[in-house]
C-alpha positions in Angstrom: 38.7 -13.8 45.6 37.1 -16.1 42.8 33.1 -16.1 43.2 32.9 -20.0 43.4 35.6 -20.1 46.6 33.6 -16.9 47.9 30.6 -18.7 47.7 31.5 -21.9 49.1 32.9 -19.8 52.2 29.5 -18.3 52.4 27.4 -21.5 52.0 29.9 -23.1 55.0 28.8 -19.8 56.8 25.2 -20.4 56.3 25.7 -16.6 54.2 22.9 -16.4 51.7 21.8 -13.0 51.4 22.2 -11.6 47.5 23.8 -8.2 47.9 21.6 -5.2 47.3 22.6 -2.6 44.6 24.1 -0.2 46.9 26.4 -3.5 48.2 27.9 -3.7 45.1 29.3 -0.4 44.8 31.4 -1.5 48.0 32.1 -5.0 47.4 33.8 -3.6 44.5 35.6 -1.4 46.6 36.5 -3.9 49.1 39.5 -5.1 46.9 40.7 -1.5 46.6 40.7 -1.0 50.5 42.1 -4.5 51.1 45.0 -3.9 49.0 46.1 -0.8 50.5 45.2 1.3 47.0 42.1 3.4 48.4 41.6 6.6 49.2 40.7 8.2 52.7 37.0 9.0 51.3 36.8 5.5 50.2 37.9 3.9 53.0 35.7 5.7 55.7 32.7 5.2 52.5 33.4 1.2 52.8 33.8 1.8 56.6 30.2 3.0 57.0 28.5 0.8 55.1 30.2 -2.4 56.5 29.2 -1.4 60.1 25.3 -0.8 59.0 25.1 -4.0 56.4 25.4 -7.4 57.9 26.2 -9.1 54.5 29.1 -6.6 53.6 30.4 -6.8 57.3 30.6 -10.5 56.9 32.2 -10.6 53.6 34.8 -7.5 54.5 36.0 -10.0 57.1 36.3 -13.1 55.4 37.9 -11.1 52.4 40.3 -9.8 55.3 41.1 -12.9 56.5 41.4 -14.9 53.6 43.8 -12.2 52.6 46.0 -12.4 55.8 46.1 -16.3 55.9 47.7 -16.1 51.9 49.8 -13.1 53.3 51.4 -15.6 56.2 51.7 -18.5 54.1 53.2 -16.6 50.9 56.3 -16.5 53.1 59.2 -14.3 51.3 62.5 -16.8 51.5 65.9 -15.5 50.0 66.6 -17.3 47.0 70.7 -18.4 46.8 72.7 -15.9 44.8 74.1 -19.1 42.7 70.4 -20.0 41.5 69.9 -16.5 40.6 73.3 -16.3 38.3 72.3 -19.3 36.9 69.0 -18.4 35.7 70.5 -14.8 34.4 73.1 -17.1 32.2 70.5 -19.0 31.0 68.0 -16.2 30.0 71.1 -14.6 28.0 72.1 -17.3 25.8 
């Protein structure tokens, strides 16, 4: 998520704390976990930190909710085969 959007969400929710240095590591790891690319150790580390750090807990759940909304809103729709063939023909010309 872009920092501007995150700042806006944090402002709306009244979150004014800036992350500590240990939180910066967790926040960078957050996207790896939410994208499903983290190791078991990374997931465990993030969960332990998030459960003990209120600002990171809030940040984690905001990011998770935004990702879920985007996933829900960006539905996969089948593309008509005629359109696919038309595009392929144009590209091959």
